[in-house]
C-alpha positions as CSV (number, residue, x, y, z in Angstrom):
1,M,-5.1,-1.4,10.0
2,V,-2.0,-2.9,11.4
3,R,0.7,-0.4,11.5
4,S,4.6,0.0,11.9
5,V,6.5,0.9,15.1
6,G,7.3,4.2,15.8
7,W,11.0,3.8,15.3
8,A,11.8,7.4,16.5
9,L,10.3,6.4,19.9
10,L,13.1,3.8,20.6
11,P,16.6,4.5,22.0
12,P,18.9,4.0,19.3
13,F,20.3,0.7,20.5
14,L,16.9,-1.0,21.0
15,A,16.0,0.7,17.6
16,A,18.8,-1.1,15.8
17,I,17.8,-4.3,17.3
18,F,14.3,-3.9,16.3
19,V,15.2,-3.1,12.7
20,A,18.2,-5.4,12.5
21,P,17.8,-7.9,9.5
22,P,16.4,-11.2,10.4
23,A,19.4,-13.2,9.2
24,F,21.1,-12.0,12.7
25,A,18.1,-10.8,14.7
26,Q,15.6,-13.8,14.6
27,G,13.8,-14.1,17.9
28,R,14.2,-10.5,19.2
29,L,11.0,-8.9,18.0
30,S,8.4,-10.7,20.1
31,T,7.8,-7.8,22.3
32,L,5.5,-6.2,19.8
33,E,1.8,-6.3,20.1
34,V,-0.1,-7.2,16.8
35,K,-3.8,-6.8,16.7
36,P,-6.0,-8.4,14.0
37,A,-8.1,-5.9,12.1
38,P,-10.9,-5.9,9.8
39,S,-10.0,-5.7,6.1
40,P,-9.3,-1.9,5.1
41,F,-11.8,-1.8,2.6
42,I,-15.6,-2.1,3.7
43,S,-17.6,-1.3,0.9
44,P,-20.6,0.8,1.6
45,R,-22.7,-1.8,0.0
46,S,-21.7,-4.4,2.2
47,V,-24.0,-6.5,4.6
48,T,-22.6,-5.7,7.9
49,S,-25.3,-6.6,10.2
50,P,-28.3,-8.9,10.2
51,G,-31.1,-7.6,8.3
52,W,-29.1,-4.6,6.6
53,R,-30.5,-3.5,3.4
54,S,-28.8,-1.5,0.7
55,P,-30.6,1.9,0.8
56,A,-32.3,3.8,-1.9
57,P,-30.9,6.5,-3.6
58,V,-30.0,9.8,-1.4
59,S,-32.2,12.9,-1.5
60,P,-31.4,15.6,-4.0
61,A,-30.3,17.9,-1.4
62,R,-27.9,15.3,0.3
63,F,-26.4,14.4,-3.1
64,R,-25.9,18.2,-4.0
65,V,-23.7,18.2,-0.5
66,W,-21.6,15.3,-1.7
67,V,-21.1,16.7,-5.3
68,S,-20.2,20.1,-4.0
69,A,-17.5,18.5,-1.8
70,V,-16.3,16.4,-4.6
71,Y,-15.6,19.5,-6.7
72,Q,-14.6,22.1,-4.0
73,H,-12.2,19.6,-2.3
74,Q,-8.5,20.3,-2.8
75,P,-6.8,17.1,-3.4
76,G,-4.3,16.1,-0.7
77,E,-5.8,18.6,1.9
78,A,-8.0,18.1,5.1
79,D,-10.1,21.1,3.8
80,E,-13.5,22.3,4.9
81,P,-15.4,21.0,1.9
82,S,-14.2,17.7,2.8
83,R,-15.4,17.9,6.5
84,P,-19.0,17.1,6.4
85,I,-18.4,13.8,4.4
86,W,-16.1,12.7,7.1
87,S,-19.1,12.0,9.5
88,W,-21.1,10.4,6.8
89,S,-22.3,6.9,7.7
90,Q,-22.3,3.6,5.8
91,T,-26.0,4.2,4.8
92,D,-25.1,7.7,3.6
93,L,-22.1,6.4,1.6
94,A,-24.4,3.4,0.1
95,S,-27.2,6.0,-0.8
96,V,-24.6,8.0,-2.8
97,L,-23.7,4.8,-4.8
98,A,-27.4,3.9,-5.3
99,T,-28.0,7.5,-6.7
100,L,-25.0,7.1,-9.0
101,D,-26.3,3.9,-10.3
102,G,-29.7,5.7,-11.0
103,I,-28.1,8.5,-12.8
104,R,-25.8,6.2,-14.9
105,A,-29.0,4.2,-16.0
106,A,-30.7,7.6,-16.8
107,L,-27.7,8.8,-18.9
108,S,-27.3,5.6,-20.6
109,S,-30.7,5.8,-22.1
110,G,-29.3,8.6,-24.4
111,A,-32.2,11.0,-23.8
112,A,-31.1,14.7,-24.2
113,V,-34.7,15.9,-22.6
114,G,-37.5,14.8,-20.5
115,V,-38.2,13.4,-17.4
116,V,-35.9,10.8,-15.3
117,H,-36.4,8.8,-12.3
118,V,-33.7,8.4,-10.1
119,G,-35.2,6.3,-7.2
120,Q,-38.0,8.6,-5.8
121,W,-36.1,11.5,-7.2
122,T,-37.9,12.8,-10.1
123,T,-35.9,15.3,-12.2
124,T,-35.2,16.2,-15.9
125,V,-31.9,15.6,-17.9
126,A,-31.1,19.3,-18.1
127,Q,-31.4,19.6,-14.1
128,L,-29.3,16.3,-13.8
129,H,-26.6,17.6,-15.9
130,E,-26.6,20.9,-13.7
131,V,-26.3,18.9,-10.5
132,L,-23.5,17.1,-11.9
133,A,-21.5,20.1,-13.1
134,L,-21.0,18.5,-16.5
135,T,-19.2,20.3,-19.3
136,P,-20.9,20.6,-22.7
137,A,-18.9,17.5,-24.0
138,E,-19.7,15.6,-20.8
139,T,-23.4,16.6,-21.2
140,L,-23.2,15.3,-24.9
141,S,-21.8,12.0,-24.0
142,G,-23.3,11.6,-20.8
143,D,-19.8,10.6,-19.3
144,I,-19.5,11.3,-15.5
145,S,-15.9,9.8,-15.2
146,R,-14.6,13.1,-13.9
147,L,-17.0,13.2,-10.9
148,L,-16.2,9.4,-10.3
149,K,-12.5,10.3,-10.6
150,R,-12.8,13.4,-8.1
151,G,-14.8,11.6,-5.8
152,A,-12.5,8.7,-5.5
153,I,-9.7,11.5,-4.9
154,L,-11.9,12.9,-2.1
155,H,-12.5,9.6,-0.3
156,T,-9.0,8.4,-0.7
157,D,-8.0,11.7,1.0
158,I,-10.3,11.1,4.0
159,A,-9.3,7.5,4.6
160,V,-5.5,8.6,4.3
161,A,-5.8,11.5,6.7
162,A,-7.8,9.5,8.9
163,S,-5.1,6.7,9.0
164,N,-2.4,9.3,9.8
165,A,-4.6,10.7,12.2
166,E,-4.6,7.6,14.3
167,R,-1.1,6.6,14.1
168,Q,0.2,4.7,17.2
169,P,3.6,3.8,18.6
170,D,2.9,0.2,18.1
171,F,0.8,-2.0,15.9
172,A,-2.8,-0.9,16.2
173,A,-6.3,-1.6,14.4
174,M,-7.4,0.3,11.7
175,L,-10.7,2.4,12.4
176,S,-13.7,1.9,10.5
177,L,-13.5,5.5,9.2
178,P,-10.4,5.1,6.7
179,S,-12.0,1.5,6.1
180,L,-15.2,2.8,4.9
181,H,-13.9,5.8,2.8
182,F,-11.2,3.3,1.1
183,G,-14.1,1.1,0.4
184,M,-16.3,3.8,-1.0
185,A,-13.2,5.0,-3.3
186,M,-12.8,1.7,-4.6
187,E,-16.4,1.5,-5.6
188,L,-16.0,4.9,-7.5
189,V,-12.7,3.5,-9.2
190,D,-14.5,0.4,-10.2
191,A,-17.5,2.3,-11.9
192,L,-15.2,3.8,-14.0
193,R,-14.7,0.5,-15.7
194,L,-18.4,0.9,-16.8
195,R,-18.1,3.3,-19.9
196,P,-21.2,5.6,-20.6
197,G,-24.1,3.8,-22.3
198,A,-23.0,0.4,-21.5
199,A,-24.3,-0.3,-17.9
200,D,-24.8,-4.0,-18.4
201,Q,-21.3,-4.6,-20.1
202,D,-18.6,-7.0,-19.5
203,T,-15.8,-5.3,-17.0
204,G,-13.3,-8.0,-17.6
205,P,-9.7,-6.4,-18.2
206,A,-10.0,-7.1,-21.9
207,S,-13.3,-4.7,-22.1
208,W,-11.6,-1.9,-20.6
209,R,-7.8,-2.1,-20.6
210,N,-7.4,0.6,-23.4
211,A,-10.3,2.7,-22.1
212,P,-9.2,6.3,-21.4
213,D,-9.8,6.0,-17.9
214,T,-7.5,2.8,-17.5
215,P,-4.4,5.0,-16.4
216,F,-6.2,6.4,-13.6
217,I,-7.6,3.2,-12.4
218,R,-3.9,1.7,-12.5
219,A,-2.3,4.9,-10.8
220,W,-5.2,4.6,-8.0
221,Y,-4.4,0.8,-7.2
222,L,-0.7,1.4,-7.1
223,A,-0.7,4.6,-5.0
224,T,-3.2,2.9,-2.7
225,A,-1.5,-0.3,-2.2
226,A,1.9,1.6,-1.7
227,F,0.2,3.6,0.7
228,L,-1.1,0.6,2.8
229,Q,2.5,-1.1,2.5
230,S,3.9,2.0,4.0
231,Q,1.8,1.9,6.9
232,Y,2.7,-1.7,7.3
233,E,-1.1,-2.9,7.2
234,I,-0.9,-6.8,6.9
235,I,-4.6,-7.9,7.1
236,G,-6.4,-6.3,3.8
237,T,-3.2,-5.3,1.8
238,P,-2.7,-9.0,0.5
239,G,-6.2,-9.1,-0.7
240,F,-6.5,-5.8,-2.1
241,I,-3.0,-6.3,-4.2
242,D,-4.3,-9.6,-5.3
243,R,-7.3,-7.6,-6.7
244,G,-5.2,-5.4,-8.4
245,L,-3.3,-8.1,-10.2
246,L,-6.8,-9.4,-11.4
247,L,-7.2,-6.3,-12.8
248,F,-3.6,-5.7,-14.2
249,P,-2.3,-9.2,-14.4
250,G,1.6,-9.5,-14.1
251,E,2.0,-5.6,-13.4
252,P,5.6,-5.9,-11.8
253,R,5.3,-2.9,-9.2
254,L,2.2,-4.8,-8.0
255,L,4.0,-8.1,-7.9
256,L,7.1,-6.3,-6.0
257,M,4.8,-5.0,-3.4
258,A,3.1,-8.2,-2.9
259,G,6.4,-9.9,-2.2
260,G,7.0,-7.4,0.4
261,V,3.8,-7.9,2.1
262,C,4.8,-11.6,2.4
263,E,8.2,-10.8,3.7
264,L,6.6,-8.8,6.4
265,L,4.1,-11.7,7.2
266,A,7.0,-14.1,7.6
267,S,8.9,-11.7,9.9
268,P,9.2,-12.1,13.9
269,R,7.3,-9.0,14.3
270,V,4.3,-10.7,13.0
271,Q,4.9,-14.3,13.3
272,E,6.1,-14.3,17.1
273,G,3.2,-11.5,17.6
274,H,1.7,-12.6,21.1
275,D,-1.9,-11.0,20.5
276,V,-2.2,-12.4,16.7
277,D,-4.5,-15.4,16.2
278,R,-3.1,-16.2,12.8
279,S,-5.8,-18.5,11.7
280,A,-8.6,-15.6,12.7
281,A,-6.3,-13.2,10.6
282,S,-5.6,-15.6,7.8
283,I,-1.7,-15.0,8.3
284,D,0.3,-18.1,6.9
285,T,3.2,-19.5,8.7
286,R,6.6,-18.0,8.1
287,D,7.6,-21.0,5.4
288,G,4.4,-20.3,3.7
289,N,4.9,-16.9,3.2
290,L,8.3,-17.1,2.1
291,R,7.2,-19.3,-0.6
292,K,4.9,-16.8,-1.8
293,A,7.4,-14.0,-1.6
294,E,9.6,-16.2,-3.6
295,S,6.9,-16.6,-6.2
296,F,6.0,-12.8,-6.4
297,Y,9.5,-11.8,-6.9
298,R,10.2,-14.4,-9.7
299,Q,6.9,-13.2,-11.4
300,A,8.1,-9.7,-11.2
301,L,11.4,-10.5,-12.9
302,K,9.8,-12.7,-15.7
303,R,7.9,-9.3,-16.5
304,D,10.7,-7.0,-15.9
305,A,14.3,-8.7,-15.6
306,A,15.6,-5.3,-14.8
307,L,13.7,-4.9,-11.5
308,V,16.8,-5.0,-9.4
309,E,14.8,-4.9,-6.0
310,A,12.9,-7.9,-6.8
311,R,16.1,-9.6,-7.4
312,V,17.9,-8.3,-4.3
313,R,14.6,-9.5,-2.2
314,L,14.6,-12.8,-3.9
315,G,18.2,-13.3,-2.9
316,R,17.3,-12.5,0.6
317,V,14.2,-14.7,0.6
318,L,16.2,-17.7,-0.6
319,G,18.7,-16.8,2.2
320,L,16.1,-17.1,4.7
321,K,14.9,-20.4,3.2
322,G,18.6,-21.7,4.0
323,Q,19.3,-21.7,0.2
324,H,22.6,-19.6,0.5
325,K,24.4,-20.6,-2.7
326,K,21.2,-19.7,-4.8
327,A,20.6,-16.6,-2.7
328,L,24.3,-15.3,-3.3
329,A,24.1,-16.0,-7.0
330,E,20.9,-13.9,-7.2
331,L,22.4,-11.0,-5.1
332,Q,25.5,-11.1,-7.3
333,A,23.6,-11.1,-10.3
334,A,21.5,-7.8,-9.2
335,R,23.2,-5.0,-11.2
336,A,22.5,-2.4,-8.6
337,D,24.7,0.5,-10.0
338,D,21.4,2.3,-11.3
339,A,19.2,1.3,-8.2
340,D,18.5,3.6,-5.6
341,Q,21.0,4.2,-2.7
342,A,18.4,1.9,-0.3
343,V,18.3,-0.9,-2.6
344,R,22.3,-0.9,-3.1
345,Y,22.4,-1.0,0.8
346,F,20.0,-3.8,1.0
347,R,22.2,-5.9,-1.6
348,L,25.4,-5.1,0.3
349,L,23.9,-6.2,3.6
350,F,22.5,-9.5,2.2
351,V,25.6,-10.3,0.4
352,G,27.3,-9.9,3.9
353,D,24.7,-12.3,5.4
354,E,25.2,-15.0,2.6
355,Q,28.8,-14.8,2.6
356,A,29.0,-15.2,6.2
357,A,26.5,-18.2,6.2
358,L,28.9,-19.8,3.6
359,G,32.0,-19.1,5.8
360,H,33.4,-16.7,3.4
361,E,34.9,-14.2,6.4
362,A,36.7,-11.8,4.2
363,A,34.2,-11.4,1.6
364,A,31.4,-11.0,4.2
365,R,33.6,-8.3,5.9
366,Q,34.1,-6.5,2.9
367,A,30.0,-6.3,2.0
368,Y,29.4,-5.2,5.5
369,G,32.0,-2.5,5.2
370,D,30.6,-1.4,1.7
371,A,27.1,-1.2,3.3
372,L,28.6,1.0,5.9
373,H,30.2,3.3,3.3
374,L,27.0,3.9,2.1
375,Y,25.3,4.6,5.4
376,P,28.2,5.1,7.8
377,G,25.7,5.4,10.8
378,A,23.2,2.8,9.8
379,Q,22.3,0.7,13.0
380,S,21.4,-2.4,11.2
381,A,24.8,-2.6,9.4
382,H,26.6,-1.8,12.4
383,L,24.6,-4.8,14.4
384,A,25.2,-7.0,11.3
385,M,28.9,-6.7,11.5
386,S,29.3,-7.1,15.2
387,S,27.0,-10.5,14.8
388,F,29.3,-11.4,12.2
389,E,32.5,-10.7,14.2
390,R,31.0,-12.6,17.1
391,R,30.4,-15.6,15.1
392,F,33.9,-15.8,13.5
393,G,35.4,-15.2,17.2
394,I,36.6,-11.7,16.6
395,R,35.4,-10.5,19.9
396,E,37.4,-7.3,20.3
397,A,36.1,-6.1,17.1
398,A,32.5,-7.1,17.6
399,A,32.8,-5.0,21.0
400,S,34.1,-2.1,18.8
401,S,31.1,-2.4,16.4
402,I,28.8,-2.3,19.2
403,R,30.5,0.9,20.7
404,D,30.4,2.3,17.1
405,L,26.5,1.4,17.2
406,L,25.7,3.2,20.6
407,Q,27.1,6.4,19.4
408,T,24.7,6.4,16.7
409,T,21.4,8.3,16.8
410,A,18.4,8.3,14.7
411,A,18.4,11.7,13.8
412,S,21.9,11.6,12.5
413,A,22.2,8.3,11.3
414,P,19.8,7.4,8.5
415,D,19.2,3.6,8.4
416,P,17.2,2.2,5.2
417,W,16.3,-1.0,7.0
418,A,13.7,1.1,9.1
419,E,11.6,1.0,5.7
420,Y,12.7,-2.4,4.2
421,Y,9.3,-3.7,4.6
422,A,7.7,-1.0,2.2
423,A,8.7,-2.5,-1.0
424,G,9.3,-0.7,-4.1
425,D,6.5,1.7,-4.3
426,G,5.7,1.5,-0.8
427,R,8.9,3.9,0.1
428,R,7.4,6.5,-2.4
429,A,3.6,6.2,-1.1
430,Q,3.4,10.1,-1.0
431,Q,5.0,10.6,-4.3
432,L,2.4,8.3,-5.9
433,L,-0.4,9.9,-3.9
434,D,0.6,13.5,-5.1
435,G,0.9,12.1,-8.8
436,L,-2.5,10.7,-8.5
437,R,-3.8,14.1,-7.2
438,E,-2.0,16.6,-9.5
439,P,-4.2,16.7,-12.3
440,F,-7.0,17.5,-10.1
441,R,-5.6,20.3,-8.0
442,R,-6.7,23.9,-8.7
443,R,-3.9,26.3,-9.4
444,R,-3.8,29.2,-6.9
């Protein structure tokens, strides 16, 4: 997975340059190393080598280990029950999926008693219910959705923990461990769209949108997309969000994150990365990604006109495309009073950029000053003000802004720009993950 720079490792002045808005920092981000990486979702069922075949169902003893880990794992923790599953191979996880397929088929028959066959595993319906730890109501209906949800939580937690454990101070490839467990989680989430007794049913949106498990499916896609975006993953995230939009067409929060990913892909930190083979990584050009970002933001606003962040980001994208009057109109139309403080800061920063681009010196100074009022030590605003003052020939003021910039420190001067490319829920990834886990946590 391609991740973000560890901003805290940079000196304040260099950090200011690295996080500076591209309107006045184009061409300054080419020192970052970007490494193409595989998709962060490798399904255990995927053919990963010549001659690879999907395995048969796992042995009963092995399957019991997985079920035990699923139920004993405390969501959000790297605990002992989850540890045995960390080392399981693609074949191991594919065998679990094959077992679950067989169990669903057996339960869908509606038999309450008798012998059932899951691959080479011969058991009874009663024993199957015991292994799955089903409640009486779940036994009656053959519903294993609770197992599937808790399994998705387990494998998502493993993927998140493995990703965080491998963080680097530069862009780094995502290892196969989180890739494989994200893929396993996605398989389990997708299985929720098959209701008991309907293993061969249509799984299109119309067939399950009002099903009881739909809120969990939606929450998982939002939380996972938010986590990937918070990590600045650029290879698999676009396709994952596209998949989410196929399941939940027009979901404004996914559209907002999709636009944020395209803005990141259009940025110098990606476009000018020396080690990026854009064709191999399927990364479009700067202009192509800006067009996509504009489209995503317009779709989001069509669905939710009150989504202020989408309008602010649309204004920035139009400005980067050179449409400064249209950009300023969008930014001025953004009613940011009720938006979070970071979005209000972005809006003021971009209003300053567009006013400066249109030659409106006083209005630009006012906007940058208002941004600094929100975050007095924000390095990106100080750098923007200095760049603006140099542009208008106010050299002494520009030097003063740089002196102010050099006096700030990352610890004492928060700067929202450091998280700009994590759009919308991307800045709330931990909150969304915690919300996903909460119903499954055991009280202590």
